C-alpha positions in Angstrom: 86.7 16.1 187.0 84.2 16.9 184.3 81.9 14.0 183.4 81.9 13.3 179.7 79.9 11.2 177.2 82.9 8.8 176.6 83.3 8.3 180.3 79.5 7.6 180.6 79.8 5.0 177.9 82.7 3.3 179.6 80.9 3.2 182.9 77.8 1.8 181.1 80.0 -1.0 179.7 81.0 -2.0 183.3 77.4 -1.8 184.4 76.4 -4.2 181.6 78.6 -6.9 183.0 76.1 -8.2 185.7 73.3 -7.8 183.1 75.3 -10.0 180.7 75.7 -12.7 183.4 72.1 -12.5 184.5 70.7 -12.7 181.0 73.1 -15.5 179.9 71.7 -17.7 182.7 68.1 -16.9 182.3 66.1 -20.1 181.6 64.4 -18.7 178.6 64.7 -19.6 174.9 65.6 -16.0 174.1 68.5 -15.7 176.6 71.1 -16.3 174.0 69.8 -13.5 171.8 69.5 -11.2 174.8 73.1 -12.0 176.1 74.4 -11.4 172.5 72.6 -8.0 172.4 74.0 -7.0 175.8 77.5 -7.9 174.8 77.0 -6.3 171.4 75.9 -3.1 173.1 79.0 -3.2 175.3 81.2 -3.7 172.3 79.6 -0.7 170.6 80.2 1.5 173.6 83.9 0.4 173.5 84.1 1.7 169.9 82.0 4.8 170.5 83.7 6.0 173.7 87.1 6.2 172.0 85.7 7.7 168.8 83.8 10.4 170.8 86.7 11.1 173.1 88.8 11.9 170.0 86.1 13.7 168.0 84.8 15.8 170.9 88.2 16.4 172.5 86.9 14.7 175.6 89.9 12.5 176.5 90.6 12.4 180.2 92.9 10.6 182.5 89.9 8.9 184.1 88.8 7.6 180.7 92.3 6.5 179.7 92.4 4.5 182.9 88.9 3.1 183.0 88.4 2.2 179.3 90.9 -0.6 179.1 89.7 -1.9 182.4 86.1 -2.0 181.2 87.2 -3.8 178.0 89.1 -6.5 179.9 86.4 -7.0 182.4 83.6 -7.5 179.9 85.7 -9.9 177.8 87.0 -11.9 180.8 83.5 -12.3 182.2 82.1 -13.3 178.8 84.9 -15.9 178.5 84.3 -17.2 182.0 80.6 -17.8 181.4 81.3 -19.3 178.0 83.9 -21.7 179.5 81.5 -22.7 182.2 78.9 -23.5 179.5 81.6 -25.3 177.4 84.0 -26.9 179.9 86.2 -28.6 177.3 90.0 -28.2 176.8 89.6 -26.9 173.3 87.4 -24.1 174.6 89.4 -23.4 177.8 92.8 -23.1 176.0 92.0 -20.0 173.9 90.1 -18.4 176.8 93.1 -18.9 179.2 95.5 -17.6 176.5 93.4 -14.4 176.1 92.9 -13.8 179.8 96.5 -14.6 180.7 97.9 -12.3 178.0 95.6 -9.4 179.2 96.9 -9.8 182.7 100.6 -10.0 181.5 100.3 -7.0 179.2 98.4 -4.9 181.7 101.2 -5.6 184.2 103.8 -4.8 181.5 102.1 -1.5 180.6 101.8 -0.5 184.3 105.5 -1.2 184.8 106.5 0.6 181.6 104.4 3.6 182.7 106.2 3.6 186.1 109.6 3.9 184.4 108.3 6.5 181.9 108.3 4.3 178.8 104.6 3.6 178.3 104.8 4.6 174.6 107.0 1.6 174.0 103.9 -0.7 174.5 101.2 1.3 172.8 98.3 -0.5 171.2 99.3 -1.9 167.8 97.3 -2.7 164.6 97.6 -6.4 165.5 96.0 -5.6 168.8 93.1 -3.9 167.1 92.6 -6.8 164.7 92.8 -9.2 167.7 90.1 -7.2 169.5 87.8 -7.3 166.5 88.2 -11.1 166.0 87.7 -11.6 169.8 84.5 -9.5 169.9 83.0 -11.1 166.9 83.9 -14.6 168.3 82.3 -13.8 171.6 79.1 -12.5 169.9 78.8 -15.7 167.9 79.5 -17.9 170.9 77.0 -16.1 173.1 74.4 -16.5 170.4 75.0 -20.3 170.4 72.4 -21.1 167.7 72.8 -21.4 163.9 71.9 -18.2 162.1 70.2 -19.2 158.8 72.8 -21.7 157.5 75.8 -20.3 159.4 77.1 -22.5 162.2 77.7 -19.5 164.5 79.2 -21.7 167.3 81.8 -23.2 164.9 82.7 -19.9 163.4 82.9 -18.4 166.9 85.4 -21.1 168.0 87.5 -20.6 164.9 87.6 -16.8 165.5 88.3 -17.4 169.2 91.4 -19.3 168.1 92.3 -16.6 165.6 92.0 -14.1 168.5 94.1 -16.3 170.8 96.9 -16.5 168.1 96.7 -12.8 167.5 96.8 -12.3 171.2 100.1 -14.2 171.5 101.5 -12.4 168.4 100.7 -9.0 169.9 102.1 -10.1 173.2 105.4 -11.0 171.5 105.4 -7.6 169.8 104.9 -5.8 173.2 107.5 -8.0 174.9 110.0 -7.4 172.1 109.5 -3.6 172.4 110.0 -3.8 176.2 112.7 -6.4 176.2 115.7 -4.0 176.3 114.2 -2.3 179.4 113.3 -5.6 181.0 116.8 -7.0 180.6 118.7 -3.8 181.4 120.9 -3.9 184.4 119.9 -1.5 187.1 121.8 1.7 187.1 123.1 3.1 190.4 
């Protein structure tokens, strides 16, 4: 396997996970800014690794496997630490929806790949919008402080609910695409 810049960025995103957790829990006034910066850097690597893989022709099976894993890990960890810091039902519900959907769709994609139908559950435009809303929400929620006159926490919670709704919507799209295969009787 040839090591590429996109793969390096993906591995960096995974390496940033313990840094995010450590910085989030530091007992310093600036820990919210630092955890936001770490998550922001991870979000940028997510965008850049895909862009560079296409632009430089450096797509690889390793990158295709690891990129979505890295995305889901950093988002899940960010949601877990935020839920721990905000243990209320109105915060837990969108976090549980997002994590639950990721597990379900990952399993669906794996099964579809096994039967040679992976293209039926390719990433949709709704999924990309969901990811954007989710990343911005998490950045705002990690920051936790008003920014000028903007109530970042409130905007972050609204965007987290938007992301959760889009998460469910995209899951329905994926399930509808896969439904004929899921309900087909086994051929002998």
